[in-house]
MITIGU-720147 format. One record per atom (N, C-alpha, C, CB): x, y, z; atom name; residue number from 1; residue in three letters. Coordinates in pm, whole numbers, plus 32768, in hexadecimal, padded with zeros to 4 digits. Glycine has a CB too. Example, Ala and Ser with C-alpha at 12.3 -4.5 7.8 and 13.67 -1.06 7.14 Angstrom:
# residues 2
> 8527  7DC7  830C  N  1  ALA
> 84CE  7E3E  830C  CA  1  ALA
> 8528  7EB6  830C  C  1  ALA
> 846B  7E41  8389  CB  1  ALA
> 8505  7F1F  82C4  N  2  SER
> 8557  7F96  82CA  CA  2  SER
> 850A  8003  8313  C  2  SER
> 8580  7FC4  823C  CB  2  SER
# end
This chain:
# residues 70
> 1200  5A73  4A9F  N  1  UNK
> 1277  5A34  4AD9  CA  1  UNK
> 1295  59B6  4AA2  C  1  UNK
> 126B  5A24  4B64  CB  1  UNK
> 1314  598A  4A79  N  2  UNK
> 1338  590C  4A2A  CA  2  UNK
> 1385  58A5  4A81  C  2  UNK
> 1392  5931  49AB  CB  2  UNK
> 134B  5852  4ADA  N  3  UNK
> 13C2  5830  4B28  CA  3  UNK
> 13DC  57A5  4AE2  C  3  UNK
> 13AC  582C  4BD5  CB  3  UNK
> 1447  575F  4B15  N  4  UNK
> 1487  56EF  4AFB  CA  4  UNK
> 1421  5678  4B1F  C  4  UNK
> 150C  56EE  4B47  CB  4  UNK
> 13D4  5625  4AAE  N  5  UNK
> 137D  55CD  4AE2  CA  5  UNK
> 139F  5553  4AAB  C  5  UNK
> 12F8  55EF  4ACF  CB  5  UNK
> 143E  552A  4A9E  N  6  UNK
> 146C  54B1  4A6B  CA  6  UNK
> 145B  544E  4B04  C  6  UNK
> 1518  54C6  4A22  CB  6  UNK
> 145B  5464  4B7C  N  7  UNK
> 1451  5437  4BDB  CA  7  UNK
> 13CA  5426  4C22  C  7  UNK
> 149D  546C  4C0E  CB  7  UNK
> 1357  545A  4BEC  N  8  UNK
> 12DA  546C  4C16  CA  8  UNK
> 1292  53E2  4C06  C  8  UNK
> 129A  54DD  4BCA  CB  8  UNK
> 123C  53E7  4C69  N  9  UNK
> 11F4  5324  4C77  CA  9  UNK
> 116D  5377  4C4D  C  9  UNK
> 11EC  52A5  4D53  CB  9  UNK
> 112C  532A  4BE1  N  10  UNK
> 10BE  535D  4BB3  CA  10  UNK
> 105C  52DB  4BD3  C  10  UNK
> 10CE  5391  4B18  CB  10  UNK
> 0FCB  5324  4BEC  N  11  UNK
> 0F6C  52D6  4C2D  CA  11  UNK
> 0EF4  52E8  4BCC  C  11  UNK
> 0F52  5304  4CC7  CB  11  UNK
> 0E8D  5287  4BD4  N  12  UNK
> 0E1D  52A8  4B7E  CA  12  UNK
> 0DA4  5268  4BE7  C  12  UNK
> 0E2B  525C  4AD4  CB  12  UNK
> 0D39  52B7  4BD6  N  13  UNK
> 0CDE  5279  4C42  CA  13  UNK
> 0CB1  51E7  4C22  C  13  UNK
> 0C5B  52D4  4C54  CB  13  UNK
> 0C90  51B7  4C7A  N  14  UNK
> 0C68  5111  4C72  CA  14  UNK
> 0BE0  5122  4C34  C  14  UNK
> 0C5D  50B3  4D18  CB  14  UNK
> 0B90  519B  4C43  N  15  UNK
> 0B12  517C  4C24  CA  15  UNK
> 0AF9  51A1  4B96  C  15  UNK
> 0AB7  51B9  4C7E  CB  15  UNK
> 0B62  51AF  4B3B  N  16  UNK
> 0B6A  51EC  4ACD  CA  16  UNK
> 0B8A  5157  4A65  C  16  UNK
> 0BE2  526F  4AD9  CB  16  UNK
> 0BB6  50E5  4A8C  N  17  UNK
> 0BA8  5095  4A49  CA  17  UNK
> 0C08  5099  49C5  C  17  UNK
> 0B2E  5095  4A3E  CB  17  UNK
> 0BDA  5065  4967  N  18  UNK
> 0C33  5078  48DD  CA  18  UNK
> 0C0A  50D5  4893  C  18  UNK
> 0C39  5009  4882  CB  18  UNK
> 0BBA  5141  48C9  N  19  UNK
> 0B92  51C0  4880  CA  19  UNK
> 0C02  51FD  488D  C  19  UNK
> 0B1A  5213  48B0  CB  19  UNK
> 0BF5  527F  4820  N  20  UNK
> 0C52  52F1  483F  CA  20  UNK
> 0C2A  5341  489D  C  20  UNK
> 0C6C  5340  47D8  CB  20  UNK
> 0CC5  5356  48E4  N  21  UNK
> 0C93  53B4  495A  CA  21  UNK
> 0D1C  53FE  4967  C  21  UNK
> 0C59  5361  49F7  CB  21  UNK
> 0D1A  544C  49D0  N  22  UNK
> 0D89  54A0  49FA  CA  22  UNK
> 0DD9  5431  4A61  C  22  UNK
> 0D50  553A  4A4A  CB  22  UNK
> 0E7D  5448  4A4C  N  23  UNK
> 0ED5  53FB  4ABE  CA  23  UNK
> 0EEB  5484  4B29  C  23  UNK
> 0F86  53AF  4A76  CB  23  UNK
> 0F23  5473  4B96  N  24  UNK
> 0F31  54D4  4BED  CA  24  UNK
> 0FB9  549D  4C37  C  24  UNK
> 0EA9  54EB  4C48  CB  24  UNK
> 1042  54FA  4C33  N  25  UNK
> 1093  54E7  4C7C  CA  25  UNK
> 1089  5552  4D14  C  25  UNK
> 1105  54EF  4C22  CB  25  UNK
> 107C  550A  4D78  N  26  UNK
> 106A  554E  4DED  CA  26  UNK
> 10F2  557F  4E32  C  26  UNK
> 101B  54F6  4E45  CB  26  UNK
> 1164  552D  4E1F  N  27  UNK
> 11B2  5545  4E5F  CA  27  UNK
> 1240  5552  4DFF  C  27  UNK
> 11A4  54EB  4EC6  CB  27  UNK
> 126E  55C5  4DD7  N  28  UNK
> 12BB  55F1  4D75  CA  28  UNK
> 134B  55FC  4DC1  C  28  UNK
> 127F  5679  4D34  CB  28  UNK
> 1396  5572  4DB0  N  29  UNK
> 1427  55A1  4E18  CA  29  UNK
> 148C  5609  4DDD  C  29  UNK
> 1493  5515  4E36  CB  29  UNK
> 146F  5643  4D72  N  30  UNK
> 14D6  56BF  4D25  CA  30  UNK
> 1483  572B  4D41  C  30  UNK
> 14F9  56B7  4C6F  CB  30  UNK
> 1409  5730  4D70  N  31  UNK
> 13BF  57B1  4D70  CA  31  UNK
> 135D  57A4  4DDD  C  31  UNK
> 1379  57D2  4CE6  CB  31  UNK
> 1390  5794  4E65  N  32  UNK
> 1313  5797  4EDD  CA  32  UNK
> 12C8  5815  4ECF  C  32  UNK
> 134D  5795  4F83  CB  32  UNK
> 1252  57EE  4F0C  N  33  UNK
> 1209  584D  4F01  CA  33  UNK
> 1192  585A  4E97  C  33  UNK
> 125B  58A1  4EF7  CB  33  UNK
> 11AC  5802  4E23  N  34  UNK
> 1159  5821  4DA3  CA  34  UNK
> 1123  5785  4D9C  C  34  UNK
> 11BD  5863  4D0A  CB  34  UNK
> 10B5  5781  4D54  N  35  UNK
> 107F  5710  4D12  CA  35  UNK
> 1068  573A  4C8B  C  35  UNK
> 1003  56DD  4D51  CB  35  UNK
> 1085  56B8  4C57  N  36  UNK
> 107D  56A8  4B90  CA  36  UNK
> 1012  5667  4B72  C  36  UNK
> 10FB  5648  4B34  CB  36  UNK
> 0FBB  568C  4B1C  N  37  UNK
> 0F6C  5623  4AC8  CA  37  UNK
> 0F62  5649  4A35  C  37  UNK
> 0ED7  5612  4AFF  CB  37  UNK
> 0F49  55B9  49F8  N  38  UNK
> 0F40  55B8  496B  CA  38  UNK
> 0EEA  5538  4951  C  38  UNK
> 0FD2  55B7  4924  CB  38  UNK
> 0EEE  5545  48B6  N  39  UNK
> 0E80  54CF  4882  CA  39  UNK
> 0EB2  5454  4881  C  39  UNK
> 0E4B  54DD  47F4  CB  39  UNK
> 0E77  53E5  48B8  N  40  UNK
> 0EA4  5369  48BF  CA  40  UNK
> 0EC8  5338  4820  C  40  UNK
> 0E35  5311  490A  CB  40  UNK
> 0E83  5333  47D4  N  41  UNK
> 0E8A  5302  4760  CA  41  UNK
> 0EE2  5342  46EB  C  41  UNK
> 0E11  52FA  4740  CB  41  UNK
> 0F1A  53CD  4726  N  42  UNK
> 0FAF  5424  46E3  CA  42  UNK
> 1010  5430  475B  C  42  UNK
> 0F8D  54DC  46A3  CB  42  UNK
> 104B  53EF  478E  N  43  UNK
> 10A8  5417  4807  CA  43  UNK
> 1112  547D  47C9  C  43  UNK
> 10FA  538B  484E  CB  43  UNK
> 1119  5486  474C  N  44  UNK
> 1194  54C2  4737  CA  44  UNK
> 1169  555A  46EF  C  44  UNK
> 11F7  5459  46D6  CB  44  UNK
> 10EA  5566  46F9  N  45  UNK
> 1099  55F8  46D4  CA  45  UNK
> 10B8  563C  4762  C  45  UNK
> 0FD2  55E9  46AC  CB  45  UNK
> 1084  56B6  474A  N  46  UNK
> 1087  5718  47B7  CA  46  UNK
> 105F  56FD  4834  C  46  UNK
> 1044  577A  479A  CB  46  UNK
> 109E  5738  4894  N  47  UNK
> 109C  5714  492D  CA  47  UNK
> 106D  578C  4965  C  47  UNK
> 112B  56E6  4971  CB  47  UNK
> 1016  579C  49BA  N  48  UNK
> 0FD1  5827  49EE  CA  48  UNK
> 1011  5803  4A97  C  48  UNK
> 0EF4  5832  49D6  CB  48  UNK
> 104F  585F  4ACA  N  49  UNK
> 107D  5874  4B4C  CA  49  UNK
> 1039  58BD  4BA2  C  49  UNK
> 10E9  58A3  4B4B  CB  49  UNK
> 1014  589A  4C17  N  50  UNK
> 0FEC  58F5  4C7A  CA  50  UNK
> 1023  590C  4CDD  C  50  UNK
> 0F91  58E6  4CA0  CB  50  UNK
> 100B  593F  4D54  N  51  UNK
> 1049  5955  4DDA  CA  51  UNK
> 0FDA  58FC  4E20  C  51  UNK
> 105B  5A01  4E12  CB  51  UNK
> 1012  58DE  4E9A  N  52  UNK
> 0FDF  587E  4EE2  CA  52  UNK
> 0F6F  58C4  4F2B  C  52  UNK
> 1044  583C  4F37  CB  52  UNK
> 0F56  5958  4F28  N  53  UNK
> 0EDA  5995  4F52  CA  53  UNK
> 0E78  599D  4ED8  C  53  UNK
> 0EF6  5A23  4F8F  CB  53  UNK
> 0EB9  59B1  4E7E  N  54  UNK
> 0E46  59A5  4E15  CA  54  UNK
> 0DFB  5924  4E12  C  54  UNK
> 0E7B  59B8  4D8A  CB  54  UNK
> 0E47  58B0  4DF5  N  55  UNK
> 0E12  5823  4DE8  CA  55  UNK
> 0DBA  5821  4E6F  C  55  UNK
> 0E93  57A4  4DE0  CB  55  UNK
> 0DD6  5836  4ED9  N  56  UNK
> 0D82  5842  4F4F  CA  56  UNK
> 0D02  587D  4F2D  C  56  UNK
> 0DC3  5890  4FB7  CB  56  UNK
> 0D07  5918  4F14  N  57  UNK
> 0CA2  5934  4EF2  CA  57  UNK
> 0C20  590F  4E6F  C  57  UNK
> 0CCC  598B  4EFB  CB  57  UNK
> 0C63  58B0  4E2C  N  58  UNK
> 0C3C  586E  4DD2  CA  58  UNK
> 0BDE  57F5  4DEB  C  58  UNK
> 0CA3  5852  4D9A  CB  58  UNK
> 0C3C  57B5  4E3E  N  59  UNK
> 0BE6  5747  4E91  CA  59  UNK
> 0B5D  574D  4EE7  C  59  UNK
> 0C38  571D  4EEB  CB  59  UNK
> 0B84  57D6  4F35  N  60  UNK
> 0B1B  57E9  4F90  CA  60  UNK
> 0A9C  5820  4F32  C  60  UNK
> 0B4A  5853  5009  CB  60  UNK
> 0AA2  5879  4EBE  N  61  UNK
> 0A47  5890  4E59  CA  61  UNK
> 09E9  5818  4E36  C  61  UNK
> 0A93  58BA  4DE6  CB  61  UNK
> 0A53  57C8  4E1E  N  62  UNK
> 0A14  5743  4DD6  CA  62  UNK
> 09C0  56EB  4E1F  C  62  UNK
> 0A7C  56E8  4DA6  CB  62  UNK
> 09FB  56EE  4EA8  N  63  UNK
> 09B1  56B2  4F16  CA  63  UNK
> 0927  56D5  4F29  C  63  UNK
> 09EF  56CE  4F89  CB  63  UNK
> 0934  576A  4F42  N  64  UNK
> 08A7  57D6  4F5C  CA  64  UNK
> 0868  57DC  4EF1  C  64  UNK
> 08BE  5872  4F83  CB  64  UNK
> 086B  5794  4E86  N  65  UNK
> 0811  57A3  4E12  CA  65  UNK
> 081E  582C  4DCE  C  65  UNK
> 077F  578F  4E3D  CB  65  UNK
> 0898  5853  4DCF  N  66  UNK
> 0892  5906  4D7C  CA  66  UNK
> 089C  58DC  4CE3  C  66  UNK
> 093D  598E  4DAA  CB  66  UNK
> 08C2  5854  4CE0  N  67  UNK
> 08C5  586F  4C43  CA  67  UNK
> 0846  57F8  4BF4  C  67  UNK
> 0984  5849  4C02  CB  67  UNK
> 07FD  57DF  4C2B  N  68  UNK
> 0795  5777  4C19  CA  68  UNK
> 072C  57DA  4BA5  C  68  UNK
> 0741  5742  4CC8  CB  68  UNK
> 06FD  5798  4B49  N  69  UNK
> 06AD  57CD  4B0D  CA  69  UNK
> 062E  57F3  4B29  C  69  UNK
> 06AE  579D  4AC9  CB  69  UNK
> 05F2  5861  4B13  N  70  UNK
> 0584  5896  4B50  CA  70  UNK
> 04FB  5813  4B37  C  70  UNK
> 056A  593B  4B02  CB  70  UNK
# end
């Protein structure tokens, strides 16, 4: 999907400080039901778009340690 992101509100984790990080647009006015992710230092580069369900599954996995290094 390639939604119109002109009205997206991007936010970066407060824990990232000045580090390179990702930014997330959780509410896309022109594409409800989707979440967009981009690199904070390259906002004009590629944006990855997920459904709300995909994003929720990712967050659940992160909270549960699914992606932790062994």
